[in-house]
N, C-alpha and C positions, 0 to 999 in steps of 0.2 A: 308331564315332564318329557322334554325332548331326549330321544335316544341318541347315541353316538353316531350312528348312520345318518339320522335326521340333520344333526349338526353339520356333518360333512356335506350334506346336500345343500343346506341352507346358507352356510358360511361363504361359499364362492359367489352365491347370488347377492348376498348382502354386500360384499366387497365390490362386486361389479356395480351395483346400484350406488354405493357411496362414491365410487370413481366417477360415475355419470353425474352425480349431484355436484361434484367439485368443478366440473367443466365450465359452468357460468362464472364461478370465481376466478378461474384462469382467465377467461375472456375480460372480466372486469379489471384485471390487473394491468391490461393494456401493455403487455410486454411486446418486444420485437416480434413480428409475425413468425419467423422461424422458431423462436422459443415457445410461442403460444401454441403452434402446431405440434411441436414435439411433446409438450406436456399433455395436450389433448390425445394424442395417439398413445402415449404411455398409459394414461388413465383409462382409455377405452380398451386397448388391445393387450395391455399388461396390467390388469387392475390391481393385483396384490403388490407387485413390485413398484408400479407407477404410484400407488397410494402412498407407500412408505417413502419413496423418493421425494414425492410432492410435500409431504408433511415435514421432511427434513430440510429440503433444499429449495422448494418452490415458492414459498410464502415470503416474498420480498417486500411486501407493502409495509409501511410504517405502522406499527401497532401502538397501543396505549402507552407503553413505556417510552417509545421514541417520540410520540407526540409530546410527552412530558419534557423530553430532552430538547425539543425544539423550543419550547417555552423557557426552559432554564438557560439554554444557550443565549437566547435573545436578551434575557434579563441581565446575564453576566456582561455581555458585550455592551449593553447600554449603560451599565455602571462603570465598566473598566475597559471597554473596548476601543472603538474609533477615537473617542475624545481623548482617551488616555494616550492612544498612539500618536495623535497629533501634538502631544506635549513633548514627545521626544525630539529634541532639536535636530537630530540627524535624519529625520524622515522628510523626504521631499514631497510636497503636495504638488501634483503627482509626477512620478519619474517620466511618464510618457511625454511630457512636454519638453523634456531636456533635449535640445536640438543637436548636442554633441554625441548623443547615443546613436549607434547604428539603427537603421529602420527596423530590422527584425527584433532587436532587443526591445525597442519601444513598443512594437506591436505585441510581443508576448507579455510584457509586464502590464500593458493595457488590458489585454484579455483577462489575465489572472486577477487584476484589480477589479475589473467590471463583474466577473462571475463570483469570485470568492470574497470580495470586499477586502482583499489583502493588499494594502498599500505597500509598495516596495520600500526598502530601506537602504540608505547609503552608509558607507563607513564600516563595512563588515569585514571580518576576517574569516576565510573559509579554509579549512584544512581537509584535504582529501585522505580518507583512510581506506586502503584497498585490501584489507584482510581482517579476519576476526582477531588475530593476535594484536595487530596494530590498534584496532578499535578497543579492545579490552584493556590494553595498556594505557590508552589515553583516558578511558573511563576510570580506571584505577587511580591514575594521577589526580583527576578531578575530584573524585569522591573522597580521597584522603585529604585533599586541600579544603573540602567544603567546611564552611563555618556556620552557615545559616540553614540551608535547605537543600535536599536532593529529592527531585520528582522524577520518577521513572515510569515509563509506560511501555509495555511490550505486549505483542500478540502471543509469543511463544517463549515460555521458559521450560526447558527440558528438565526432567527429574535426573540430573547427572552432576558430575564434579564441577562443571563450569558454573552451573546455577548455584550450587553450594558456595562456591567461591564468591560469586557476585553477592548472594544473600549475606555472607559473612562481612563483606565490605560494607554493606548498608547497615548491618547490625552494629559493627564497630562505630560507624558514624552516628547512629542513633544514641549509642551509649555516651558519646562525647556531647550530646545535647543538640545535635543537628536534627532538624525536622525532616523525617524520611517518610515518603509516601511512595508505595509500589502499587501500580495499577496494571492488572493482568486481564487478558481476554479470557472469558469463561470457558470456551472450547479449546483455544490454542494452548492454554496453561491448565487444562483440566486435570492433569496427573500431578500437579504440585499440591502436595498434602499439607494439612494443618501442622503436622510435625515439622516439615521443612521451614515453615513460616513462624513457628513458635518463638525461636530466639529473637527474631526481628520484632515481633509484637511485644515480647517481654521487655525488650529494650526501649519501647516506647514508639517504635515505628509502626506505620499502617501498611496493611496488605489488603487490597480491595480487588474484587473481581468484577469485570465489566460484563453485564448480561450473563450471569452464571448459568452453567448448563443445567437444564431441566428436562423434563420429559418433552419428547418431540411434538406432542400434541399442543403444548403450551409455549414452546420456545423453538422456532426453527433454527437450523444450524447456519442459516444465512445471517447477515447483519452482524459480522464479526468485526471487532476492532483490530485492524491489521497495522495500526501505527506503531512505530518505534521512536520514542522520544525520551531523552534525559535532559533535564535542566538543573544546573547547580548554581545556586546563589545569584541567579539572574545574570551571571557572567559568561557562562559557557554552556552550550547546548549540543546535544548529539541527535542525529536523526539519519535514516536511510533504510537499508535493507537487512541489517544484522540484528538477529534475536540473541537470546541468551541460551547457549547450549554447546556441547562438545563438538558438534559437526561444524560449527562455524569457525572453529580453530583448525579444521582440516585434520583432525587426529585419526579419523577412521578412514577418510578418503580425501583427496584434494578438494578444496572448497574456495571458490573466489567470490568476493562480495564487495560492496561499496558502502561506506557510511561517510558521514560528514561531522566534523567538529566546527561549530559556529560560535563566533564571538562578535559582539556589537549590538546595534539596535534590533537585529533580526531575531534575537533571543526572546524578546517580548511577545511577538505574535505566536511563537512556538509554544511559549508558556501559556498563552491564552488557550490554544488548542488543548493542551493538558488540562487547564483548569475547567474547561467545559466538559470534558470526559469525566474528570474526577467529581464534579459537582453532580453529574447525573448518576455516577455509580455509587457514590457515598452519601449523596444528599448533604454535602457540606461544601463550604466555600474555602478557597485559598486565602489565607490572611492577606489583607490589602498591603501590608508592609513588604510581603515578598514580591508582589507585582511592582510595587514602587521601586525595588531594587533593580529590576529589569528596565524600568523606565529611565533610570539614570545611567544606562549603558553608555560608554564612551566610544569614540572612534577606535576601531581595532585594525582596520585595513581599508582596502579600496573597492571592495566588491559591493555591488547592488544585489540585494536578495529579496525575494518574495516567498512567503510561506503560504502554500495553497492547500486547502483541505477539501475533501468531498466525502459524502456519506449518505446513508438512507434517512438521516435525520434532517436533511436539507431539502426544502421544497423547490420545485421548478428546475431550471437548467443548472442552478448551482449544485445540485445533487451529483452531476457528473462533471464537475469542474476540471478534474485532472484529465478525463477523457477529452474535453474540449481544448484544453491547453496543448496536450500532445497532438491532437488533430491540427490545431492552428499552427504549431511548430513545423509540422511536416508540409502543410500547404504553403507556408511562407518561405520555406527554405529556397535558397538560390543557388547554393553550391554543394552543400553536403548534408546528410542526415546519418548520424552514427547511433545505432540503438543497441542496447544490451538488455535482454529480458529473459528470465528463466522459463516463464510460461507464456504461451502466445495462443489465445483464442480471441481474436479481434472481432469486432462487428464489421459490417460491410463498409462503413465510412472509412475506417482506418486502412483497410485493404486498398480501397480506391485511391485514397490519399497517397499511399506509398507507391502504388502503381503510376499514378499521375506525376508524382515528383520525379520518378525514374524517367518517364516519357519526356519530361521537360529537360533532361540532361543532368539532373541532380544526382550526385553520387550518393546513393542510398545503400548502406551497408547494415546488416542485422546480424548480431551475434547471439546464438542460442547455445544451450548445453548440447554436448555430444552425448551425453548419458544424463538422465534425469532422475531425481528422487520421486517423481510422480509419473511413472511410465505411461499411464492412460492419457494424461494431459499432454505429455510429450508427443505421443502418436497423433493426437488431435492437432497439435501445432504443426506437425510435419505435413499435414494434409493441405496446408495453405502454401507449401513451398512452390509447387508448380506454377500457380498463377502469378506469384511474385517473381520467380526466376524468369518466366516468359516476358515480363515487362522490363527486365534489366535490373532488378534488384539483386544485389550480391548478398548471399546468405553464407555464414560461417557457422561451424559447430565447434565449440570449445574442446580442446583435446585433453588437458591434464585431469579434469574431473567435472564436478558440478559448478556452474557459474550461476550465482543467485542475484547478481547485481541488477538494479533497475534504473538504467541511465539513458539519457539521450542528449546528444550534442548537435546543434544546428549551425551550419555555416561556420563552425569552430568559434562562434561568438556568444552563444547562450546555451546553457546546460540545464538539464532537469535531472534531479536525483531524489529518490524517495522510496516509499514502501509499496507503490502500486505496480503490480504486473501489467503487462499489456493483454489483459483478458477481461472478459465481461464481468466476472466476479468483482475484480478490483474497480472497474469503471462504475458499477451500478450497485453493488451489494455490500461491500465493505466500507468500513471507516478508514480512510487513508490520508496520508499527508505527503506532500512533495515540495521540494525546494527548487526555485528558479534562480539561476545565477548568471550574472552577465559576463561579458568577454574577459574581464579581468582575471577570472579563475577558471574559465572553461578550458583553456589550454592544457591544464593538468589532466583533465578528463580525457581530452584528445590523445594525450600521450599514453594514458592508461589503456585506452581502447586499442591503440596500435600494438602496444605490448601484448594484449590479449589475443589479437589477430595473429600475431607472430607464432603463437602456439596452438592456433586453431586450423581447421581444415575448411577450405572453401568448398561449398556444395557445387558440383558440376551439373549444370541443367540437363544435358543429354544423358549422363549416367543416372541421375536421379530419375528421370522419366522412364528409364529402362529397368527400374527396380523390380523385383519379383511381384507377381500378381497377389501372392499372399500378403506381402507388406502393404500393398495398396488397399486390400480389403480391410486389414487391421486399421489403417489410418482413416478410411472412410467410415468405418463403424464407430471409431472414436469421434470423428467429426460430427457424425449424425447425433451423438449424444451430447456434443458440446453445448447446444443451447440450454441443457439442463444443468450445466456446471455453473 
């Protein structure tokens, strides 16, 4: 039997060997070269820490459960997807052929349709919600008015008063006979207890976790469902950046976010995204009659809308659909690119696209938080400032508090709003959903962007370059670790 000193001698060697054995798996994953090198260095030179980090965050490959989801998603779309979508009278096959649309609008809808298979829909109404309070009030109104079903999907539900309020609304609806399904990410909503969900379940509602948290050896912390979706009776849907929690109401500190209320034919493709995720998590189908309600949606406005999703369950280039649409928007811009993002760890293609757009004379402005709820990620993001500022990109930091919105407006003609941050995790590892909106509604986002800039501070290139060496070291260290994020 090994003595304690023997264990202390053997254990480090075993950990080092295990780290070395994982190196071929890192190479087989075919990550971006900086990420691959970072993981190999961590496993070789920081074997204990590197091993734990890799098991928690490094395994991004689609495993058996996600392979099953690919099959389930395909089956659902074959039964109720594109063929059903084409039955909606208000969908144009395809929008990109409409000659009266500006070129950039046609191009972005073309890219989104080609990559995500998301045909754009006409005749939608889009209401911009620029705070947690406005979003929760609109949600409350829709839930109270629900007659048939409420399908809700969130990454994060905080164990706090706002979540209790939301669950109570769902519970009351379930008691009225409304079909209620709540789908939560296993990690983001890890602290939501059975006690909190008991009343909803006793009232006949469902509460399901997407990839529930397990031991890190069996379930990595990547592959998170970061989507925010609520669909009510096939008539109204909500999506964007706002989860459920006190912080989104700005009760503890100022918090700025952006969400959308959608009405019209675009509700159906958003419902299908929920249906795919629910089918995987619960191994159950959404009743056909509920999807048929969304198929009968009438004209509600003048907006053209495309719903695009991306995630690790999608093979090939479609896996990074949102990344490609954002990249295409920046490259196609002729006049302006206005971006708001809370977390910024881009790949090289996004950096080059932003720099090149600025070189071409495009007015590129990016709004970041002045203070972040994730300081390490914040510092990593600031490490990219210098090369962007040198190219002529204007960078602003939000003054009042945390800004969590994920938006882009290009040439003041087309807008993108959704759940994806401008970072590698959102581009490649998470399940995300974004909305592309044409010029009919993008002006409201332009105004919201300018309102945010009015209370923000522009970063001066010379002053930022002269920041203390200690700050530069912190940023560089955070950036060095950014490929592992």
